[in-house]
C-alpha positions as CSV (number, residue, x, y, z in Angstrom):
1,M,121.5,78.7,104.5
2,K,118.6,76.9,106.2
3,T,118.3,79.8,108.5
4,L,117.0,81.9,105.6
5,K,114.5,79.3,104.7
6,V,113.3,79.3,108.3
7,L,112.9,83.1,108.3
8,S,111.1,82.8,104.9
9,A,108.6,80.3,106.3
10,L,108.0,82.5,109.4
11,L,107.0,85.4,107.2
12,C,104.5,83.3,105.1
13,Y,100.8,83.3,105.8
14,P,100.3,80.9,108.7
15,Q,99.2,77.4,107.6
16,A,98.9,74.2,109.5
17,D,101.9,72.6,107.7
18,I,104.1,75.6,108.7
19,L,103.1,75.2,112.4
20,A,103.7,71.5,112.2
21,A,107.3,72.1,110.9
22,L,108.2,74.5,113.7
23,G,110.2,71.8,115.5
24,E,112.2,71.1,112.4
25,M,112.8,74.8,111.9
26,T,114.1,75.1,115.5
27,D,116.5,72.2,114.9
28,A,117.8,74.0,111.7
29,L,118.4,77.2,113.6
30,D,120.2,75.3,116.4
31,H,122.3,73.4,114.0
32,E,123.5,76.3,111.9
33,R,123.9,78.8,114.8
34,L,124.2,81.7,112.4
35,L,122.3,84.1,114.7
36,P,123.8,85.7,117.8
37,R,122.6,84.3,121.1
38,Q,120.1,87.1,121.9
39,E,118.4,87.1,118.4
40,H,118.4,83.3,118.4
41,R,116.7,83.1,121.8
42,T,114.2,85.8,120.8
43,L,113.3,84.1,117.6
44,R,112.9,80.8,119.4
45,A,110.5,82.4,121.8
46,F,108.5,83.8,118.9
47,M,108.3,80.4,117.4
48,N,107.1,78.9,120.7
49,R,104.3,81.5,120.7
50,L,103.3,80.5,117.2
51,A,103.2,76.9,118.2
52,Q,100.9,77.6,121.1
53,A,98.5,79.9,119.3
54,N,95.2,79.2,117.5
55,L,95.8,79.0,113.7
56,M,92.8,81.1,112.8
57,T,94.0,83.8,115.3
58,L,97.4,83.8,113.7
59,Q,95.9,84.1,110.2
60,E,93.7,87.0,111.3
61,R,96.7,88.7,112.9
62,Y,98.9,88.2,109.8
63,V,96.3,89.7,107.5
64,A,95.7,92.7,109.8
65,T,99.5,93.2,109.9
66,F,100.6,92.8,106.4
67,D,97.6,93.0,104.1
68,Q,95.7,96.1,105.3
69,G,97.9,98.8,103.7
70,R,101.2,99.5,102.1
71,A,103.4,100.5,104.9
72,L,104.0,96.9,106.0
73,S,103.7,95.2,102.6
74,L,105.9,92.2,102.2
75,H,106.5,93.1,98.6
76,L,109.8,94.9,98.3
77,F,109.1,97.0,95.3
78,E,106.0,98.4,96.9
79,H,108.4,100.4,99.0
80,V,110.7,101.3,96.2
81,H,108.5,102.1,93.2
82,G,104.9,102.1,94.6
83,Q,102.5,101.6,91.7
84,S,104.7,103.3,89.1
85,R,105.7,101.7,85.8
86,D,109.2,101.2,87.1
87,R,107.9,98.5,89.4
88,G,106.9,96.4,86.5
89,Q,110.4,96.5,84.9
90,A,112.0,95.8,88.3
91,M,109.8,92.8,88.7
92,V,110.8,91.5,85.3
93,D,114.5,91.9,86.1
94,L,114.2,90.1,89.4
95,L,112.2,87.3,87.9
96,E,114.9,86.9,85.2
97,T,117.6,86.8,88.0
98,Y,115.7,83.9,89.6
99,R,115.4,82.0,86.4
100,R,119.0,82.5,85.4
101,H,119.9,80.6,88.6
102,G,117.4,77.8,88.1
103,F,114.8,79.2,90.6
104,D,111.4,78.8,88.9
105,L,108.3,80.3,90.4
106,D,104.7,79.2,90.3
107,A,102.0,81.8,89.7
108,R,101.0,82.2,93.3
109,E,103.4,85.0,94.4
110,L,105.1,88.0,92.8
111,P,108.9,87.7,92.7
112,D,109.5,90.6,95.1
113,Y,107.5,88.9,97.9
114,I,110.0,88.8,100.8
115,P,109.5,85.1,101.8
116,L,110.1,84.2,98.2
117,F,113.2,86.4,98.0
118,L,114.6,84.8,101.1
119,E,113.9,81.3,99.8
120,Y,115.9,82.2,96.7
121,L,118.8,83.5,98.8
122,A,118.8,80.3,100.8
123,Q,119.8,78.4,97.7
124,R,122.6,80.7,96.7
125,P,126.2,80.6,98.0
126,V,126.5,82.2,101.4
127,D,128.6,85.3,100.4
128,E,126.3,86.0,97.5
129,A,123.1,85.6,99.6
130,L,124.4,87.9,102.3
131,E,125.4,90.5,99.7
132,L,121.9,90.4,98.1
133,L,120.3,90.6,101.5
134,A,122.4,93.6,102.4
135,D,121.3,95.3,99.1
136,A,117.6,94.9,100.2
137,M,118.2,95.9,103.8
138,P,117.0,99.6,103.4
139,V,113.6,98.3,102.6
140,I,113.7,95.3,105.1
141,A,114.9,97.6,107.9
142,L,112.1,100.1,107.3
143,I,109.5,97.4,107.5
144,G,111.1,96.0,110.6
145,A,111.2,99.4,112.2
146,R,107.5,100.0,111.5
147,L,106.7,96.6,113.0
148,A,108.7,97.5,116.1
149,E,106.7,100.7,116.4
150,R,103.5,98.7,116.3
151,N,104.8,96.2,118.9
152,S,104.4,93.4,116.4
153,D,105.9,90.0,117.2
154,Y,107.0,89.8,113.5
155,C,109.7,92.4,114.1
156,V,112.0,89.7,115.6
157,V,112.2,88.1,112.1
158,F,113.4,91.3,110.6
159,D,115.8,91.8,113.5
160,A,117.3,88.3,112.7
161,L,117.7,89.3,109.0
162,A,119.5,92.5,110.1
163,T,122.0,90.5,112.2
164,L,122.8,88.3,109.2
165,S,123.5,91.1,106.8
166,G,124.2,94.1,109.0
167,Q,122.0,97.2,109.3
168,P,122.0,99.8,106.5
169,A,124.2,102.9,107.1
170,D,121.2,105.1,107.5
171,I,119.4,103.0,110.1
172,K,119.0,105.9,112.5
173,D,117.1,107.9,109.8
174,I,115.0,104.8,109.0
175,R,114.0,104.3,112.6
176,H,113.2,108.0,112.9
177,Q,111.0,107.8,109.9
178,A,109.1,104.8,111.3
179,A,108.7,106.6,114.6
180,T,107.4,109.9,113.2
181,E,105.5,109.1,110.0
182,G,102.1,108.5,111.6
183,P,99.3,106.1,110.5
184,D,99.5,104.3,107.2
185,Q,97.7,106.7,104.8
186,T,96.7,103.8,102.5
187,V,94.6,102.5,105.4
188,V,93.2,105.9,106.4
189,N,92.3,106.9,102.8
190,M,91.8,103.5,101.2
191,D,88.6,104.3,99.3
192,Q,89.9,107.5,97.8
193,I,93.2,105.8,96.8
194,W,91.5,103.0,95.0
195,E,89.2,105.4,93.1
196,E,92.1,107.7,92.0
197,E,95.0,105.4,91.4
198,A,95.5,104.0,87.9
199,V,96.6,100.4,87.7
200,T,100.1,100.5,86.3
201,F,101.7,97.3,87.7
202,L,103.7,95.4,85.1
203,A,103.4,98.5,82.8
204,S,103.0,97.1,79.2
205,Q,104.2,94.2,77.2
206,H,106.6,96.5,75.4
207,A,108.2,97.5,78.7
208,C,108.6,93.9,79.7
209,A,110.2,93.0,76.4
210,T,112.9,95.6,76.9
211,G,114.1,94.2,80.2
212,S,117.5,92.8,81.1
213,R,116.8,89.3,79.8
214,G,120.1,87.5,79.3
215,T,122.2,89.9,81.4
216,S,124.9,88.4,83.6
217,E,124.4,90.7,86.6
218,A,123.8,88.9,89.8
219,H,121.5,91.6,91.2
220,P,120.3,94.2,88.7
221,I,117.7,95.6,91.1
222,R,118.2,98.9,92.9
223,W,116.6,98.3,96.3
224,A,116.9,101.7,98.1
225,T,113.6,103.3,99.0
226,R,112.7,106.5,97.2
227,P,112.2,109.5,99.5
228,D,108.4,109.6,99.1
229,A,108.0,105.8,99.2
230,I,105.4,104.2,101.4
C-alpha cells in the first residue's frame, strides 16, 4: 500500500528530500486511488502547499505542532501509557512484532512513532495492514481531532487514515474530548512536570526480558487510550 508510505512521509519531520519526492508521492496516490475523491483532493492540496512553502518554515511549524507537548505527540504509546512502566513493555512487544515480519529498525526512532508504524503497515498484506490500522485508530483519531481543533493542516493526513480504516466506534466522544479538554497541560506546566516526573520509559531490563518474544500474535498491542491519557 504505497498510500500508507505517502502518509508516513507526510508525517515525518520536513526535509528537502521529502519535498523533492512530493511529485512521486502524488503519482502514487493517483495510481492506487484508495482514498475517496474528497480526501484525495484535500490531501493533494495539502501537498501542494508543502511544495510551495519554505523548508525552514515547515520545520518550525512541525516542531511547534508535534514536539512541544504530549497532546499531539506522534508516539502512539504516549497516549496509551504515558510515562508508565507499561509503555516500555508495549514498546518491546511492538518491536518484536516488527522484527518477526522482517522489519528492522535503526536507532533513530522509537517503534511507536506513527510514521514508522505506517511504513511497517505499508509492507504488510492489505487486510492485515487495515486491521492493524483500525486497532490504532482510537489514538490516531484523537490526535487528528486535536489537530482539527487547532486548525492544523496536518489533520488532513489523519482524515485520510480514517477513511482507509474507518473511524472508531466512539468517534463522537473522541471529538468531544478534543473540543473541550483545553490547553495541553504538558505545555502549560512543562517545568513542573519535568521536575516531578520520574523517568520510567523502557522500565528495566528484567521487564524487557519477560516480553512476548517469540509469540505468534500479529498485533499483541492494546491501542485504546486510557481514560486519563494525554
